[in-house]
C-alpha positions as a Python dict, from the first residue, in 0.01 Angstrom:
ca = {
    (1, 'A'): (0, 0, 0),
    (2, 'C'): (-290, -43, -238),
    (3, 'S'): (-628, -212, -266),
    (4, 'P'): (-665, -573, -384),
    (5, 'F'): (-818, -435, -706),
    (6, 'E'): (-511, -219, -772),
    (7, 'A'): (-277, -509, -691),
    (8, 'E'): (-451, -726, -951),
    (9, 'V'): (-432, -450, -1214),
    (10, 'W'): (-60, -405, -1134),
    (11, 'S'): (-5, -775, -1199),
    (12, 'I'): (-188, -749, -1532),
    (13, 'L'): (19, -444, -1627),
    (14, 'D'): (344, -619, -1532),
    (15, 'G'): (249, -917, -1747),
    (16, 'I'): (159, -698, -2043),
    (17, 'L'): (487, -506, -2020),
    (18, 'L'): (694, -826, -1993),
    (19, 'L'): (530, -973, -2303),
    (20, 'L'): (556, -649, -2503),
    (21, 'N'): (927, -630, -2417),
    (22, 'K'): (969, -984, -2551),
    (23, 'G'): (810, -879, -2880),
    (24, 'Y'): (460, -1018, -2839),
    (25, 'R'): (186, -797, -2978),
    (26, 'R'): (-121, -1015, -2926),
    (27, 'I'): (-191, -1097, -2563),
    (28, 'I'): (-486, -1268, -2400),
    (29, 'I'): (-547, -1161, -2042),
    (30, 'Q'): (-721, -1407, -1813),
    (31, 'T'): (-851, -1308, -1471),
    (32, 'D'): (-1116, -1429, -1232),
    (33, 'S'): (-1221, -1075, -1141),
    (34, 'L'): (-1523, -941, -1329),
    (35, 'E'): (-1459, -600, -1171),
    (36, 'E'): (-1116, -578, -1335),
    (37, 'V'): (-1241, -695, -1674),
    (38, 'Q'): (-1518, -435, -1669),
    (39, 'A'): (-1281, -159, -1555),
    (40, 'L'): (-1017, -242, -1818),
    (41, 'N'): (-1278, -254, -2094),
    (42, 'D'): (-1447, 70, -1984),
    (43, 'M'): (-1239, 330, -2163),
    (44, 'G'): (-1453, 596, -1994),
    (45, 'M'): (-1252, 517, -1682),
    (46, 'E'): (-941, 672, -1836),
    (47, 'E'): (-1018, 968, -1612),
    (48, 'S'): (-1023, 740, -1308),
    (49, 'G'): (-814, 833, -1006),
    (50, 'I'): (-647, 492, -1024),
    (51, 'T'): (-319, 558, -1204),
    (52, 'V'): (-233, 194, -1272),
    (53, 'L'): (-575, 141, -1434),
    (54, 'R'): (-530, 443, -1662),
    (55, 'R'): (-179, 333, -1758),
    (56, 'T'): (-294, -21, -1837),
    (57, 'Q'): (-583, 109, -2047),
    (58, 'R'): (-352, 341, -2241),
    (59, 'I'): (-114, 58, -2323),
    (60, 'M'): (-401, -168, -2427),
    (61, 'K'): (-542, 110, -2646),
    (62, 'S'): (-206, 195, -2806),
    (63, 'E'): (-139, -171, -2883),
    (64, 'G'): (-488, -220, -3025),
    (65, 'Q'): (-615, -425, -2730),
}
């Protein structure tokens, strides 16, 4: 069980991982949630208690966003 916010971030993470596994290195993420966009772009949230958000940010950072 998780919040709607976490569920949306999980779906973004799943998409990123699928594309990286297929060899893509440049990915454009589209979402209708301003809250998610702000959270993913706020690298100060790497210390957030939301594990999936931290993991997604780390992958984005390691791949150069």
